[in-house]
C-alpha positions as CSV (number, residue, x, y, z in Angstrom):
1,L,7.0,-5.2,-11.3
2,A,4.9,-2.6,-13.1
3,S,2.0,-2.2,-15.5
4,N,2.5,1.5,-16.1
5,V,4.0,2.3,-19.6
6,N,5.9,5.2,-18.1
7,I,8.1,3.0,-15.9
8,G,10.6,0.8,-17.6
9,P,14.2,0.1,-18.9
10,E,14.0,2.9,-21.4
11,M,14.1,5.3,-18.5
12,E,16.5,3.0,-16.6
13,F,13.9,2.3,-14.0
14,E,15.2,-1.2,-13.5
15,R,18.5,0.1,-12.0
16,G,19.2,-1.4,-8.6
17,F,16.6,-4.2,-8.9
18,D,17.7,-7.8,-9.1
19,R,14.6,-8.4,-11.3
20,F,12.3,-6.0,-13.0
21,E,9.4,-6.6,-15.4
22,R,6.9,-4.3,-17.0
23,H,3.7,-5.7,-18.3
24,D,2.0,-2.8,-20.1
25,M,-1.5,-2.0,-18.8
26,Q,-2.0,-5.4,-17.2
27,E,-4.5,-5.6,-14.3
28,A,-3.6,-6.3,-10.7
29,R,-4.8,-9.9,-11.1
30,F,-2.1,-10.5,-13.7
31,L,0.6,-8.7,-11.7
32,R,-0.3,-10.8,-8.7
33,K,0.2,-14.0,-10.7
34,V,3.6,-12.8,-11.9
35,L,4.6,-11.9,-8.3
36,L,3.4,-15.3,-7.1
37,S,5.7,-17.0,-9.7
38,W,8.6,-15.2,-8.0
39,K,7.6,-16.2,-4.5
40,A,9.6,-19.4,-4.2
41,E,12.8,-17.6,-5.3
42,M,12.2,-14.8,-2.9
43,D,11.5,-17.2,0.0
44,E,14.9,-19.0,-0.6
45,S,16.8,-16.2,1.1
46,D,16.5,-14.8,4.6
47,A,18.0,-11.5,3.3
48,P,15.9,-8.4,3.4
49,R,14.0,-7.8,0.2
50,F,12.4,-4.8,-1.5
51,V,9.4,-5.4,-3.7
52,Y,8.1,-2.6,-5.8
53,L,4.7,-2.9,-7.4
54,H,3.2,-0.3,-9.7
55,F,-0.4,-0.9,-10.6
56,N,-2.2,0.9,-13.4
57,D,-5.8,-0.2,-12.6
58,V,-7.0,3.1,-11.1
59,H,-6.2,4.9,-14.3
60,K,-8.3,5.9,-17.3
61,P,-9.9,4.2,-19.1
62,Y,-11.6,2.8,-16.0
63,Q,-13.0,-0.7,-16.4
64,P,-16.4,-1.7,-15.1
65,R,-15.8,-4.0,-12.0
66,P,-19.2,-5.5,-11.3
67,K,-18.1,-7.2,-8.0
68,F,-16.4,-4.1,-6.8
69,S,-18.5,-1.3,-8.2
70,F,-20.7,1.3,-6.4
71,P,-23.8,2.8,-7.9
72,P,-23.2,6.4,-9.2
73,R,-24.0,9.1,-6.7
74,T,-25.4,11.2,-9.5
75,D,-26.9,10.3,-12.8
76,D,-24.5,12.3,-15.0
77,E,-21.1,11.9,-16.6
78,V,-19.3,12.9,-13.4
79,G,-21.2,10.4,-11.3
80,R,-20.7,7.6,-13.8
81,K,-17.0,8.2,-14.1
82,R,-16.5,8.6,-10.4
83,A,-18.3,5.3,-9.7
84,L,-16.1,3.5,-12.2
85,Y,-13.0,5.1,-10.5
86,E,-14.2,4.0,-7.1
87,G,-14.8,0.5,-8.5
88,E,-11.2,0.4,-9.7
89,L,-10.0,1.5,-6.2
90,S,-12.1,-1.2,-4.6
91,Y,-10.7,-3.8,-7.1
92,L,-7.1,-2.8,-6.4
93,D,-7.7,-2.7,-2.7
94,R,-8.8,-6.3,-2.9
95,F,-5.6,-7.3,-4.7
96,L,-3.3,-5.4,-2.3
97,G,-4.9,-7.4,0.5
98,L,-4.4,-10.7,-1.3
99,I,-0.7,-9.8,-2.1
100,H,-0.2,-8.9,1.5
101,Q,-1.4,-12.4,2.5
102,D,0.5,-14.1,-0.4
103,L,3.8,-12.6,0.7
104,G,3.3,-13.4,4.4
105,V,3.8,-9.9,5.5
106,E,4.8,-9.9,9.2
107,D,5.4,-7.3,11.9
108,D,9.0,-6.9,10.7
109,T,7.8,-5.8,7.2
110,L,7.6,-2.2,6.2
111,V,4.7,-1.6,3.7
112,V,4.3,1.7,1.9
113,V,1.3,2.4,-0.3
114,A,1.3,5.5,-2.4
115,A,-0.2,6.9,-5.5
116,D,1.6,9.0,-8.2
117,H,-1.3,11.3,-8.8
118,G,-5.0,11.9,-8.2
119,E,-7.8,12.5,-10.6
120,E,-10.1,15.4,-11.4
121,F,-13.8,15.0,-12.0
122,L,-14.6,18.4,-13.5
123,E,-13.6,20.3,-10.3
124,H,-11.7,22.6,-12.6
125,G,-13.4,21.8,-15.9
126,R,-11.5,18.7,-16.8
127,F,-11.5,14.9,-16.2
128,Y,-8.5,12.8,-15.2
129,H,-5.0,14.3,-14.8
130,E,-4.0,16.3,-17.7
131,F,-1.0,18.4,-16.7
132,Q,-2.6,20.4,-13.9
133,L,-1.4,21.2,-10.4
134,H,-4.7,21.3,-8.6
135,V,-5.1,19.7,-5.1
136,E,-7.2,16.9,-6.6
137,L,-4.2,15.7,-8.5
138,N,-1.5,16.3,-5.9
139,W,-3.2,15.2,-2.7
140,I,-2.6,11.5,-2.8
141,P,-2.6,8.7,-0.2
142,L,0.7,7.8,1.5
143,I,0.1,4.9,3.8
144,V,3.0,3.5,5.9
145,H,2.6,0.3,7.9
146,A,5.7,-0.2,10.1
147,P,5.0,-2.0,13.4
148,N,8.6,-2.4,14.4
149,L,9.4,1.3,14.0
150,R,7.2,1.9,17.0
151,V,5.4,4.8,15.3
152,A,1.9,5.2,16.7
153,P,-0.8,5.0,14.0
154,G,-2.3,8.3,13.0
155,R,-2.7,11.0,10.4
156,I,-0.2,13.6,9.6
157,A,-1.8,17.0,8.8
158,G,1.3,18.6,7.3
159,N,2.5,18.3,3.8
160,V,4.7,15.3,2.9
161,S,6.0,14.2,-0.4
162,L,6.9,10.9,-2.1
163,I,10.5,12.1,-1.8
164,D,10.1,11.7,2.0
165,V,9.5,7.9,1.6
166,A,13.1,6.6,1.4
167,P,14.5,8.7,4.3
């Protein structure tokens, strides 16, 4: 289930999924409703399941999120854009929590949260993520919640990659 226009059947992204839908540029609130409409079908089976969600909320153009926004740290373009970005992060975080509850995630569930890129806020003279390889764009969160794997919580200082997720 995706809202990113770069992920879809035209790139054969649906291969291997029993069900795949892309809803271009829709918000997390909408994707949650779609996912909830699938819940009864998912709950019919005791077989393991894989749910892939690709949100586009934390992506330009950032939307004002009054309930989730922070005041700008500085009164300039960078401060205003960064505040909007942080509001989007807060908004998406809220919906990730709701989806976690909706699906009844338990200790036998592996949850992986990752981003596909970061954003620049004039650190190198540009905004957003326009074909650069600076650390602001490549240093992304990769969060793994896997209680049954008996891995102690912690931070990994070394480099990892999204390619490391499946293994």
